[in-house]
C-alpha angles and dihedrals in degrees: 000000000000114000098203141355119217118209147262094085128189116227125185144179109204114192134172092265108022138030113213119196137184142169126233113205098187138010108277094019120128116247113271135191088040114185133175116217122190107242094214090067093064128060094209142015093249088057091053091047092051092048092051094048092048101039103032110019101047094250094294120168109225119217093215141002139203115199125193112204133192097234144043118313121205113184106298093344126095136180120183117226098217100027136057093238113120134147145095133311086230091070093067099079094231119127097231124022133175123191122208132176107257093245091047086061090044089054091052089055094059099088089049098053117100143173112328090022089076139050118196115233100184144304129061127318114293114271134217099254132090112329132204129204127191136161148171118235125125083331136003116268129194133182142151135222120210125193118231138168088262095050133273120336119204121222112204123196146151097250092143088075097063114110117280119266116238129186112173142026095270091056091046088054091048092052090047091054092045095043099062089116099042142300118344114232125200093256091059089065109019099061140070092272088040091058088057091049091051091052092053092045093050090051088056095043093048091040094231128135117251135170116232110267135187123232091257089053093048095051090046092055104052091139084071110091095221092049090047091050090047092056091044092056092042093053092046094053089044089056092053091046092049090050090052090053092047091051094046095050098033088235099187088150092067143279114253124197122211137156131101102282107059100053087066094056103034096139092047091052089053094046098043128070098279098113094036090054090046090058098039103090106132095225104028107036092120091052094049094046089066093058121093120228114205134177119224109223098165109125101235109010097155088060087056091051093049090050090050090052092054093044092051091055103033099102104025106053127257141195102270125162108245142140110292094245091058093058120092 
């Protein structure tokens, strides 16, 4: 156990595409010196960390770090789902390092988000019970947040890899087209790359010509009927998926949506079938109608969650991964 952690602290949100970094100068402070580095420019995570500290943080040597990573974490080991980066926290050259799943850190940010950080998407105001967070980006992340006497406890998972929810004949046809090489999991559809897959599949189902488009191109062309239909289907499936997460976790405190895709189409998420699909469970509609759905629009919320994790443990000792002689 570590008896104390001296700032500055390094916090990071490491995704399949970008690595976001910041410095925390005191417990409770918001991350500063935030920078976003393209992951493809660095062969390893330690290289990206070294580049951030040298180029954006004045060469500071942090006393501790909390890194949120888009992939499974096992002790001091990490392996990103949509990136070749893998290794050990011990390779970073920082005395004390904690690893979290990226949506575990996003869950920890929820009690610290206020006002302009959030956009309501339907239902009542968020409550104080169990919360869920999910979001499409390079992949599809899912986590929970459970209240306890000692504070909030994050519950990480890999819920983005459950099979995709479908409701009607059109969605069954899309899954049939997408599933030629095996089962279709939610992340294959409800992510940035998944939006592009949906667009291609809809073109096949509708028997219309369509040039391949990226997620960014699709959401920028919503005057195009096929792009508009793609976003409509995406939002509907996301509503059903979010309801499944809410029911699984008993998330009476609210369901929060993050990731890089939705903040670019806020009004379309509100106008499409997202909330109607969220409420449409044949047995639990009344239960779901009492749960708030809220979009996270804060720029770097996972950094806030990582900072909160460090602040909560800074004076009481915590299981960090560190050289044996530094543990006491």
